[in-house]
Each structure stands twice: as structure tokens, then as C-alpha cells.
N, C-alpha and C positions, 0 to 999 in steps of 0.2 A: 780779935779776929786775923785773920792773915791776909795781905794784899801784894799783888806781885810788884817788886820795886821796880820801877822805871830806868833807874841808874845801872844797878848791877844784876838786878832779876831775878833775884833772892826774894825771900819772904820778907815781907816787912810788917809791920802790925799798923792796924787799924784800931784807936781806941776803942771804948766801950763806949763814949757819948757820940761816937761817928765824927770828929773832930777834925783830928792830925793821923797823918799816916808817917810810920817812922819804922828806920830801917838800922840794924842794928850790927847789917853788917856795913853798909858804905858810909851811914853817918845820912844819909836823906831824910830829911822830914818838909813835911806841905800839909798845908789844911788842904780837908777833904776834897773840897770845893776845887782848889787848882788842883790836885792829882786827876781828878778825875777829867780835869783839860786835860794835862800832857797823857795821860793815858787815850783819850779820844782822837788826838793827835797822834798818837803810836799807832792806833787803828788804822788814820786816814794814810798814813804813808804805807802800811802793809796793803791796802786796796789800792793806792796808785802802782806799787811794783808787782802785784797780781800779775802773771804769765799765764794764762790761761791755754797756753798754748805747751804747755807741759806732758810729755806722756802721765798718764794716767786719769788725766782732767776730762 
């Protein structure tokens, strides 16, 4: 299964046991639980930087 790499944003691979995420592009590797925490932090940063005053919102 594919996952988004938190470092290079390309497709990383989630192993069949759903325990490890590895990116063959940049060498990123993390346990799945650690990967989820990294992605939660990224989403939190996106929410903090959201500007609803932009045109179209």
C-alpha cells in the first residue's frame, strides 16, 4: 500500500503487516505509529496556517 512520504512527499510504501513505512526515493523509514504522528503534526501545521480570507473560500 502506498503512503505519502513526510520528507519528500513522493509515494512511500506501507508494508503488508502495516508496521513500517519506507520511502525508496529519499530513504525515509519509520514505524507506522511514528509515521501517523508525523502526519498528524503536518495536518496540524496546515490547519494553523489556513487563511479563510483568501478569495474563493
